[in-house]
N, C-alpha and C positions, 0 to 999 in steps of 0.2 A: 317580719324582725326576727321574731323568737324566733320563728321555721328557720329560718334560713342558718340559724346558730346550731339548730339542734340537727340540720343538714350533715353542718361540717363537722359536727363531734360525731357525728355516725358515721363518716367516712374514715374518718380515721382505725383501723387495725390492728396494726402492730403494736406487740407490748411496748416496745419504749416510745411510743405516743400518749399511753392512759394515763400518766401525768398530766401534757394536755390536756387529754380529752377531759380529766378528774378539774382542771384551769377553768375549764367550755364552759363543766358545767355549773362548774358557781359561778360566771358570769351570765350560762340562762336565766338560774336561779333569782341573782338578782338581780337583773331584767321583769322577772316574770315578781319578782315583791314589789318591786318599782309603778308594776301599772293595776298591782293591786291596791298599793296605799294611793297611787292618783282614783281610781273604782271607789274607794269607801269613802275620799275624799269629796267626789261629786254626787255621790247616792246622801252623804250626809247634809249639802248645798240643796239637795230636792228637796226631803225630808225638812228640811229648814224652810226654801221657798212656801213649800202643801201645808206646811201650816202659818204661814203669816198670810198667805194667801187667803187658810179659811177664816182667820180673824181679820184681816180686812171685811170680808165679804159677808161675815156678818157685824162688825162695823156702820157698815154698808144698810146692810138692811133694817139695823134700829134706826137709823140714821134716815134711811126712805120711809119705816113704818109714822117715826113723828111725826114728821113732815105730813103725810098724808091725813094725820090725826089732825094736823093742824090747821089744816087746809078744810076738812070738813066744817 
């Protein structure tokens, strides 16, 4: 998607089209910014899920250890 837009911008060579080229470059920048922000949000979700998984694993280990001790 972004590469297609870049190709369209590169096709513009006339001096009169510089304003259009600048506009298209700004659109590409906006698309990239949106993708970067989406990736940052996804990364934050993954990090939070990994932290939560570690906490749950520790709780499960503690629970199993307690029950094992009670069973002996």
